C-alpha positions as CSV (number, residue, x, y, z in Angstrom):
1,M,113.5,-73.4,85.3
2,K,115.0,-71.2,82.5
3,K,111.9,-71.6,80.4
4,F,109.7,-70.5,83.3
5,A,111.9,-67.4,83.9
6,S,111.8,-66.6,80.1
7,L,108.0,-67.0,80.0
8,L,107.6,-64.9,83.1
9,S,109.8,-62.2,81.6
10,I,107.8,-62.1,78.3
11,L,104.5,-62.0,80.2
12,L,105.7,-59.1,82.3
13,L,107.1,-57.3,79.3
14,F,103.8,-57.5,77.4
15,G,101.6,-57.1,80.5
16,C,103.2,-53.8,81.4
17,S,103.3,-52.4,77.9
18,N,101.6,-49.0,77.4
19,D,100.1,-50.2,74.1
20,T,97.9,-52.7,76.0
21,E,96.5,-50.0,78.3
22,D,92.8,-49.3,77.8
23,K,92.2,-45.6,77.2
24,E,88.9,-44.0,78.3
25,R,86.8,-43.8,75.3
26,I,85.2,-40.6,76.5
27,T,87.2,-38.1,78.6
28,I,85.7,-35.3,80.7
29,L,87.6,-32.1,79.9
30,E,88.1,-30.8,83.5
31,N,89.4,-27.3,82.5
32,E,86.2,-26.6,80.5
33,S,83.6,-28.0,82.9
34,N,82.0,-25.9,85.6
35,V,78.9,-25.2,87.7
36,A,77.2,-21.9,86.7
37,Y,74.9,-20.2,89.2
38,S,72.0,-18.3,87.8
39,E,70.9,-16.0,90.6
40,S,67.9,-14.6,88.6
41,Q,66.4,-18.1,88.3
42,N,67.9,-19.6,91.5
43,L,69.5,-22.6,89.9
44,L,72.7,-24.3,89.3
45,A,73.7,-25.3,85.8
46,P,76.5,-27.9,85.7
47,W,78.3,-27.8,82.4
48,V,80.5,-30.7,81.2
49,C,82.6,-30.9,78.1
50,L,83.5,-34.3,76.7
51,E,86.0,-35.5,74.1
52,N,85.9,-38.9,72.3
53,Q,89.2,-40.7,72.5
54,Q,88.4,-43.8,70.4
55,E,86.9,-43.2,67.0
56,E,85.7,-46.7,66.5
57,Q,83.3,-46.3,69.5
58,S,82.1,-42.8,68.8
59,N,78.5,-43.9,68.1
60,E,78.2,-46.2,71.1
61,P,75.6,-44.8,73.5
62,F,76.5,-43.7,77.0
63,L,74.9,-42.2,80.1
64,M,75.9,-39.0,81.8
65,T,74.8,-38.6,85.4
66,F,75.0,-35.6,87.7
67,E,75.2,-36.7,91.4
68,V,74.6,-34.0,94.0
69,T,76.3,-34.7,97.3
70,D,76.9,-33.2,100.7
71,G,75.3,-29.9,101.6
72,L,74.0,-29.3,98.1
73,K,71.6,-32.3,98.5
74,S,69.5,-30.4,101.0
75,I,69.0,-27.4,98.7
76,V,68.7,-29.0,95.2
77,D,65.3,-30.2,93.9
78,K,65.5,-34.0,94.2
79,D,63.8,-34.5,90.7
80,S,66.8,-32.8,89.2
81,N,69.2,-35.8,89.6
82,V,68.7,-37.5,86.3
83,S,70.9,-39.3,83.8
84,I,71.2,-38.0,80.3
85,D,71.2,-40.7,77.6
86,S,73.6,-39.7,74.7
87,R,71.1,-40.8,72.2
88,N,68.8,-38.0,73.4
89,L,71.3,-35.2,73.6
90,L,70.3,-33.7,70.2
91,N,66.5,-34.4,70.2
92,G,65.0,-31.9,67.7
93,S,68.3,-31.2,66.1
94,E,69.3,-32.0,62.6
95,E,72.7,-33.3,63.7
96,D,73.4,-37.0,63.7
97,I,74.0,-38.3,67.3
98,S,76.1,-41.1,65.9
99,N,78.8,-38.6,65.3
100,L,79.0,-37.3,68.9
101,P,81.4,-36.8,70.3
102,P,83.5,-36.7,67.1
103,D,87.0,-38.1,67.4
104,G,89.4,-35.5,68.8
105,K,86.7,-32.8,69.1
106,S,84.8,-31.8,72.2
107,F,81.2,-31.0,72.8
108,C,79.5,-29.7,76.0
109,T,76.2,-30.3,77.6
110,G,74.7,-30.0,81.0
111,N,71.6,-30.0,83.2
112,T,69.8,-27.4,85.3
113,L,69.4,-28.0,89.0
114,P,66.7,-25.8,90.6
115,L,67.4,-24.8,94.2
116,T,64.6,-25.3,96.7
117,K,65.7,-22.4,98.9
118,E,67.7,-19.2,98.8
119,V,71.4,-19.6,99.7
120,N,74.1,-17.0,100.1
121,Q,76.3,-17.0,96.9
122,D,79.5,-17.5,99.0
123,E,78.0,-20.5,100.8
124,L,76.9,-22.0,97.4
125,E,80.3,-21.5,95.9
126,N,81.9,-23.2,98.9
127,M,79.6,-26.2,98.5
128,V,80.5,-26.5,94.9
129,T,84.2,-26.1,95.3
130,Q,84.2,-28.6,98.1
131,G,82.9,-31.2,95.7
132,G,79.2,-31.0,95.8
133,I,78.5,-32.2,92.2
134,K,80.0,-35.3,90.6
135,V,79.5,-36.2,87.0
136,S,79.9,-39.8,85.8
137,I,80.0,-41.1,82.2
138,T,78.9,-44.8,82.1
139,E,78.2,-47.5,79.6
140,L,74.6,-48.5,79.4
141,D,75.4,-51.5,81.4
142,G,76.6,-49.3,84.3
143,E,80.4,-49.7,83.7
144,V,82.0,-46.4,84.6
145,I,83.9,-44.8,81.6
146,S,85.0,-41.6,83.4
147,S,84.0,-39.6,86.4
148,Y,84.9,-36.2,87.8
149,T,83.9,-33.9,90.6
150,I,83.2,-30.4,89.2
151,K,84.8,-27.8,91.5
152,E,84.8,-24.7,89.3
153,F,82.0,-22.3,90.3
154,V,81.1,-19.4,88.0
155,I,78.2,-16.9,87.7
156,G,76.3,-17.7,84.7
157,K,73.1,-18.4,82.8
158,P,70.8,-21.4,82.9
159,D,72.4,-22.8,79.7
160,G,75.7,-23.1,81.6
161,S,77.4,-20.1,79.8
162,K,79.4,-17.7,81.9
163,I,78.5,-14.1,82.5
164,K,81.5,-11.9,81.7
165,P,82.3,-9.5,84.6
């Protein structure tokens, strides 16, 4: 019985160790992610910043998907809901995608979501802040790495940048 208790104690000790905890390999930087509204072009531009947490997996491809939910579904062009493959993020660029995101450094990207009808800016802001756009980072096999509901609404440009008041 003492051997069993000792074995159980060792298993619990190592099983609960912080060192064995899997850390997300890519983290969504919530304080830098937002949804910009471009009134001149009547579109939303979700902007998401990511940071690599595990250097040894920095060149592993992943998918980033923007999911439009709730009231926004009825006013966003349905063809806008696409997944972005990390291998295609820098098409046409001279940068090597295998280095993105670099360990400990962040990079940002996004997508434009054309609106199918005019909506009051306050209504639109309310839809976004109530959780209308969710971004998910997944492995190519569909396993979720990280997900976050973007709730920060800003007035901006189609590239996701903010307009300074």
